[in-house]
C-alpha positions, 0 to 999 in steps of 0.5 A: 891767173894772178899770184898772191904776190901780185897786187891783183892777187892780194886784192882777190885774197883780201876779198876772199878773206872778207867773204869768209867773215861774211859767211861766218856771221851769215850762217852763225845762226845754225850752230847757235840753234844747235846749242839751244837744242842742247839746252844752251841758251844763246846768252850762255852760248855768247858768254862761253864763246867770248870768254874763250876769246877773252882768255886767249887775248889776255894770254897774248896781250896781258897789258891790254886793260891799261888802255882803259885808263887813257881812253875812257870811251872804251867802256862805251865800246864795251857796252855797245859791242856786248849788246850788239853780240847779245842782240844778234846772237839771241835774235837769229837763234829764236827768230826768222833769220831773214827778218832779223838780218835785214833789221840788223842791217839798219846800222847805216841809218843809225850811224847817220843819227849817232855820228852827229852828236858823237863825231860832229859829222852833220847829216848831209843830203845824201845821208838823209836820203839813205836814212829815209830809204832805210826807215821806209824799208823797215816800215815795210818789213814790220807792217803786217796786215794784222798790225795797225802800226809798223812795230816789232812783232816779236822779241827777235824783231826787237833784239835785231833792231837793238843789235843794229843800233848798238852795232852802229854805236860800236862802229862810231866808237871805233872811229872815235877811238882810232888812237886807242891800242888795238889790243885794248879795243879788242879787249873791250869788244870781247870783254863786253860780249863775255861779261854782259852775256854772263851777267844777263844770263845769270839775271835771267836764271834768277828770274826764271827766264833763262835755263841754267847752263847745263853740266859740261858735256862733250857735245855742247862744248864741242859746238861752243869750241867750234863756234869760238874757232869759227868766229876767230877765223872770221875775225882774222879774215875781217882784219886781213881783208879790211886792211888791204881793201878800201872802205867802200869795197869792204862794206859792199863785200860785207853786205854779202852776209845778208845773202848768206844768211837769207839763203841758208835760212830759207834752205834750212827752213829758218826764214821765209821770203815774203813779198813784204820782206823782199821789198822792205829788205831791198830798200834797207840794202839799197841804203846800205849799198849807197852808204858803202859807195859813199866811202869811196867818194871820200879821201882816205888814208891807208892804214 
């Protein structure tokens, strides 16, 4: 068996770290639902979790905000990352988890369309094929016998699609902002989720659409604190693994999130595997897999 100091052992450890991140996001729907059962709306849960992360970041890197003056694109990243977390966390709390995760993973298709205007990367033949596969997949998932058009059937469907689009924008902006300080990038991502979720939650309370944050109680604070730690560990796993494996390997391993989410949701009764969902989801995952493999065909530099 390879030791951690051996190259093979290091790669295995990196792969396990990425799997940890995938598991974190794949099963995060469950603690969010526990919080909702305790009266904490997913908007408030997102706000509390990322506010904790934001405070910790600013405690360690108090000058992180200075990067926003030199890199205005961080403001776009802030909005995109905030809406990504809001869309995903809210959707998996209230919707069929299997459908939500599959629709969210249209991200590679959205990247094809966003990379051209934002990065100057014109779509290639293979990228257009991946886009077509993903879009056919989403049509199959969304089209039901009761609906004449393949349109989102629930709020969760719409939130998942919105979250996936914003996730794609987040990834494109991360590539565009590769020269920005890491602490500033993290500030934009944590701050976006914390601030935007708080603002939307407050607006929802004023409009009577969202319940107010319940009084502090050890039960829901324990869940929120545990979830904050859960996401922190998962994020560390992502950074550790992505820095030691190729982009293609990282992308393929991260697709396991769909497996963890689907399996846990079906086992716990939070999702169903209809034939239509399986067929459409297979096309979406195939498009994502082809996008991941394409990274391995490009010359890359180590970071």
